[in-house]
C-alpha positions as CSV (number, residue, x, y, z in Angstrom):
1,M,-27.7,-9.8,10.9
2,L,-29.0,-11.2,7.7
3,F,-27.1,-8.6,5.7
4,R,-23.9,-9.4,7.5
5,S,-24.3,-13.1,7.1
6,I,-24.4,-12.9,3.3
7,L,-21.3,-10.7,3.0
8,P,-18.2,-12.8,2.3
9,A,-15.5,-12.3,4.9
10,Q,-12.2,-10.9,3.6
11,H,-9.3,-12.8,5.1
12,R,-6.4,-12.5,2.6
13,K,-4.2,-9.6,1.5
14,I,-1.5,-8.8,-1.0
15,N,1.8,-10.2,0.2
16,F,4.3,-7.5,-0.3
17,I,7.9,-8.7,-0.3
18,E,10.1,-6.9,2.2
19,K,13.5,-7.1,0.5
20,P,16.0,-4.8,-1.2
21,W,15.0,-3.7,-4.7
22,A,17.8,-5.6,-6.4
23,E,16.6,-8.9,-4.8
24,I,13.0,-8.2,-5.8
25,V,14.1,-7.6,-9.4
26,A,16.2,-10.8,-9.3
27,L,13.2,-12.7,-8.0
28,A,10.9,-11.4,-10.7
29,K,13.5,-12.5,-13.3
30,S,13.8,-15.9,-11.9
31,Q,10.0,-16.4,-11.8
32,D,9.4,-14.6,-15.1
33,R,6.9,-12.4,-13.5
34,I,6.1,-8.7,-13.6
35,I,6.7,-6.6,-10.4
36,F,3.7,-4.8,-9.0
37,L,5.1,-1.8,-7.1
38,D,3.0,0.2,-4.7
39,A,4.8,3.6,-4.5
40,Y,3.4,5.3,-1.4
41,T,4.2,7.8,1.4
42,T,3.3,7.7,5.1
43,W,1.3,10.9,4.9
44,C,-0.8,9.9,1.8
45,G,-4.4,9.4,2.9
46,P,-5.5,7.5,-0.3
47,C,-2.4,5.2,0.1
48,K,-3.6,4.2,3.6
49,W,-7.2,3.8,2.4
50,M,-6.1,1.6,-0.5
51,S,-3.9,-0.5,1.7
52,A,-6.6,-1.1,4.3
53,N,-9.6,-1.6,1.9
54,M,-8.3,-2.9,-1.5
55,F,-5.1,-4.7,-0.8
56,T,-7.0,-6.8,1.8
57,N,-9.7,-7.8,-0.7
58,D,-9.6,-11.5,-1.4
59,T,-10.2,-11.2,-5.1
60,I,-7.5,-8.6,-5.5
61,A,-5.1,-10.4,-3.1
62,D,-5.4,-13.8,-4.8
63,L,-5.0,-12.3,-8.3
64,Y,-1.9,-10.2,-7.5
65,N,-0.2,-12.8,-5.3
66,S,-0.5,-15.4,-8.0
67,T,0.4,-13.1,-10.9
68,F,3.0,-10.6,-9.7
69,V,6.0,-10.2,-7.5
70,C,4.5,-7.6,-5.2
71,A,6.5,-4.9,-3.5
72,H,5.9,-1.6,-1.8
73,F,8.3,1.3,-0.9
74,D,7.9,4.5,1.0
75,M,9.1,6.9,-1.7
76,E,10.6,9.3,0.9
77,K,12.8,6.8,2.7
78,G,15.7,4.5,1.9
79,E,15.6,3.0,-1.6
80,G,12.2,4.6,-2.2
81,L,14.0,7.9,-2.8
82,Q,16.0,6.4,-5.7
83,L,13.0,4.5,-7.1
84,A,10.9,7.7,-7.1
85,T,13.6,9.4,-9.2
86,Q,14.2,6.4,-11.5
87,Y,10.5,5.9,-12.2
88,K,9.5,9.6,-12.1
89,V,7.0,9.2,-9.3
90,K,5.5,12.6,-8.6
91,A,2.1,11.8,-7.1
92,Y,0.8,9.2,-4.6
93,P,-0.2,6.5,-4.7
94,T,1.5,5.5,-7.9
95,L,1.0,1.9,-9.0
96,L,3.7,0.6,-11.3
97,F,4.0,-2.7,-13.2
98,I,7.7,-3.3,-14.0
99,E,9.4,-6.0,-16.0
100,G,12.4,-7.8,-14.7
101,N,14.6,-5.7,-17.0
102,G,13.4,-2.6,-15.2
103,E,11.1,-1.3,-17.9
104,V,7.7,0.0,-16.8
105,V,4.9,-1.9,-18.5
106,H,2.0,0.0,-17.1
107,K,1.3,2.9,-14.7
108,R,-1.7,4.1,-12.7
109,V,-1.8,7.1,-10.4
110,G,-4.4,7.3,-7.6
111,A,-6.3,4.8,-5.5
112,P,-9.0,3.1,-7.6
113,Q,-12.1,2.3,-5.5
114,K,-13.5,-0.7,-7.3
115,V,-12.3,-4.3,-7.5
116,R,-12.7,-4.4,-11.2
117,D,-10.2,-1.5,-11.6
118,Y,-7.5,-3.7,-10.1
119,I,-8.5,-6.7,-12.2
120,E,-8.3,-4.5,-15.3
121,M,-4.9,-3.1,-14.3
122,A,-3.6,-6.6,-13.9
123,S,-5.0,-7.7,-17.2
124,I,-3.5,-4.7,-19.0
125,A,-0.1,-5.3,-17.4
126,V,0.2,-9.0,-18.5
127,T,-1.3,-8.5,-22.0
128,P,1.4,-7.7,-24.5
129,G,0.8,-4.3,-26.3
130,E,-1.8,-3.1,-23.8
131,G,0.2,-1.3,-21.2
132,L,0.9,2.4,-21.2
133,N,4.5,2.0,-22.3
134,A,3.5,-0.1,-25.4
135,L,0.8,2.4,-26.4
136,Q,3.2,5.3,-26.1
137,K,5.5,3.5,-28.5
138,Q,2.7,3.0,-30.9
139,Y,1.7,6.6,-30.7
140,E,5.3,7.7,-31.3
141,T,5.4,5.6,-34.5
142,G,2.4,7.3,-35.9
143,N,-0.7,5.3,-34.8
144,R,-3.7,7.7,-35.0
145,Q,-6.6,5.3,-35.3
146,G,-9.6,6.4,-33.4
147,E,-10.0,3.3,-31.2
148,F,-6.3,3.3,-30.4
149,M,-6.4,7.0,-29.4
150,L,-9.4,6.4,-27.2
151,K,-7.4,3.7,-25.3
152,Y,-4.2,5.7,-25.3
153,L,-5.8,8.8,-23.9
154,D,-7.5,6.8,-21.2
155,R,-4.1,5.3,-20.2
156,L,-2.5,8.8,-20.1
157,Q,-5.3,10.1,-18.0
158,G,-5.1,7.2,-15.6
159,A,-1.4,7.9,-15.1
160,Y,-1.9,11.6,-14.6
161,I,0.1,12.4,-17.7
162,P,-1.1,15.5,-19.7
163,F,-3.0,14.4,-22.8
164,Q,-4.0,17.7,-24.3
165,E,-1.2,17.7,-26.9
166,P,-1.8,14.2,-28.3
167,L,-5.6,14.9,-28.2
168,E,-5.2,18.0,-30.4
169,A,-2.6,16.2,-32.6
170,Y,-5.3,13.6,-33.2
171,F,-8.0,16.1,-33.9
172,A,-5.7,17.7,-36.5
173,T,-5.5,14.5,-38.5
174,I,-9.3,14.0,-39.0
175,S,-11.9,16.0,-40.9
176,D,-14.7,17.9,-39.2
177,S,-17.3,15.4,-40.4
178,A,-15.4,12.5,-39.0
179,L,-15.7,14.1,-35.5
180,L,-19.4,12.9,-35.6
181,L,-18.3,9.2,-35.6
182,P,-19.1,7.3,-32.5
183,V,-15.5,6.7,-31.5
184,N,-14.7,10.5,-31.8
185,W,-17.8,11.4,-29.8
186,K,-16.4,9.1,-27.0
187,I,-13.1,10.9,-27.3
188,I,-14.7,14.4,-27.2
189,Y,-17.0,13.4,-24.3
190,Q,-14.2,11.9,-22.2
191,F,-11.2,14.1,-23.0
192,A,-12.1,17.4,-24.8
193,N,-12.2,19.5,-21.7
194,D,-10.7,22.7,-23.2
195,R,-13.2,25.2,-24.6
196,N,-10.8,26.0,-27.4
197,S,-10.2,22.4,-28.4
198,K,-11.1,21.6,-32.0
199,G,-13.3,18.7,-30.9
200,F,-15.2,20.8,-28.3
201,Q,-15.7,23.7,-30.7
202,Y,-17.1,21.3,-33.3
203,L,-19.5,19.8,-30.7
204,L,-20.6,23.4,-29.8
205,S,-21.3,24.2,-33.4
206,R,-23.1,20.9,-34.1
207,Q,-25.0,20.5,-30.9
208,R,-28.2,19.3,-32.6
209,E,-26.5,16.7,-34.7
210,F,-24.6,15.2,-31.8
211,A,-27.8,15.3,-29.7
212,L,-29.7,13.3,-32.3
213,R,-27.0,10.7,-32.4
214,Y,-25.9,10.4,-28.8
215,S,-28.8,12.0,-26.8
216,A,-29.5,15.5,-25.8
217,D,-28.8,14.8,-22.1
218,S,-25.2,13.7,-22.7
219,V,-24.4,16.6,-25.0
220,D,-26.0,19.1,-22.7
221,Q,-24.0,17.7,-19.7
222,K,-20.7,17.8,-21.6
223,L,-21.2,21.4,-22.7
224,F,-22.2,22.5,-19.3
225,N,-19.3,20.8,-17.5
226,V,-16.7,22.2,-19.8
227,H,-18.0,25.8,-19.6
228,L,-18.4,25.6,-15.8
229,Q,-14.9,24.1,-15.4
230,S,-13.4,26.9,-17.5
231,L,-14.8,29.5,-15.1
232,A,-14.0,27.5,-12.0
233,S,-10.4,27.2,-13.1
234,M,-10.3,31.0,-13.6
235,L,-11.8,31.5,-10.1
236,R,-9.1,29.4,-8.5
237,S,-6.3,31.2,-10.3
238,R,-4.1,33.5,-8.3
239,S,-4.3,36.0,-11.2
240,F,-8.1,36.1,-11.1
241,T,-9.7,39.5,-11.8
242,E,-13.3,40.6,-12.0
243,T,-12.6,42.1,-15.5
244,A,-11.3,38.8,-16.9
245,Y,-14.3,37.0,-15.4
246,T,-16.7,39.4,-17.0
247,I,-14.9,39.1,-20.4
248,A,-15.0,35.3,-20.1
249,K,-18.8,35.3,-19.5
250,K,-19.3,37.6,-22.5
251,E,-17.4,35.2,-24.7
252,M,-19.5,32.3,-23.5
253,R,-22.7,34.2,-24.2
254,E,-21.6,34.9,-27.8
255,S,-20.3,31.3,-28.4
256,G,-23.6,29.7,-29.3
257,Y,-24.1,28.0,-26.0
258,N,-27.6,28.5,-24.8
259,D,-27.4,27.5,-21.1
260,T,-24.9,30.2,-19.9
261,A,-27.3,31.4,-17.2
262,K,-27.1,28.1,-15.3
263,V,-23.3,28.1,-15.8
264,F,-22.9,31.6,-14.5
265,F,-25.3,30.9,-11.5
266,T,-23.2,27.9,-10.5
267,A,-19.9,29.7,-11.0
268,D,-21.0,32.7,-9.0
269,L,-22.1,30.5,-6.1
270,Y,-18.6,29.0,-6.1
271,L,-17.1,32.5,-6.2
272,Y,-19.1,33.7,-3.2
273,Q,-18.3,30.5,-1.3
274,M,-14.6,30.9,-1.9
275,R,-14.7,34.5,-0.8
276,G,-16.8,33.7,2.3
277,E,-19.5,36.1,1.1
278,I,-22.2,34.1,2.7
279,E,-25.0,36.7,2.4
280,K,-24.5,37.0,-1.4
281,F,-24.3,33.2,-1.6
282,L,-27.6,32.7,0.2
283,E,-29.3,35.5,-1.7
284,L,-28.3,34.1,-5.1
285,A,-29.2,30.6,-4.1
286,H,-32.6,31.7,-2.7
287,D,-33.5,33.6,-5.9
288,D,-32.3,31.2,-8.6
289,L,-31.7,27.7,-7.3
290,D,-35.2,26.4,-8.3
291,R,-34.9,28.1,-11.7
292,H,-31.8,26.1,-12.6
293,Y,-31.9,23.0,-10.5
294,A,-35.6,22.3,-9.8
295,N,-35.3,18.8,-11.3
296,D,-32.0,17.9,-9.7
297,A,-32.4,16.1,-6.4
């Protein structure tokens, strides 16, 4: 009872305008506001969760109602079909911030689970030069500064837009030694998820130097995650073969990474689980779990 009494009640919600798109655009122009468009579908679970849990949060509701013209459309019905094509909506939910001239200022895909994520989205959308669209224009005109690239890659990732090409283009512009700088460590840690990436290969070859600067735990975790994800992606592929899996493991052993045993153990557990080979799964877990994960609750 005490716990319930100290929790603030949530009574308000985002007021989505139920009007044709042309009228919503006209309203945004007349009020000199940006449109917040929730692009959803009726079958989308995250869309329903966000609507029930985040759009009914007082902080989010007050901010969005006072800042934006808020609209939502089912992308598979009526005008939603045309809007989905116009704004290249391919995943749900997609959250769009659109100026009165129809230009997208900012885009986010997925259902953020924290109030501060919605506050940050709103701030980005109303701050000139901070939205995804503005950053794309800066990138196209040649901006390759480290802090800018960190922000730009984050915006691309949040919009589910492939970022591997601009990431590698950025790495190509800087020297190997510059990869040790703090901003480039952040970029490597957050975005260099391809084992063949220049940034990741440099991290692999300079593990000790990175560990001394940015902690051994963070370096070890990054190396482990990328190696494991590489094998996990292979296991999920329809073209998976045991031969290719064996070759990939051999390449990892010879790469200079020292914790391949833990990666192989975890990947093999995943393989047996996918195949439904429960006896092999349990036997491997029984024999090696404590060796690799004894200190992991």
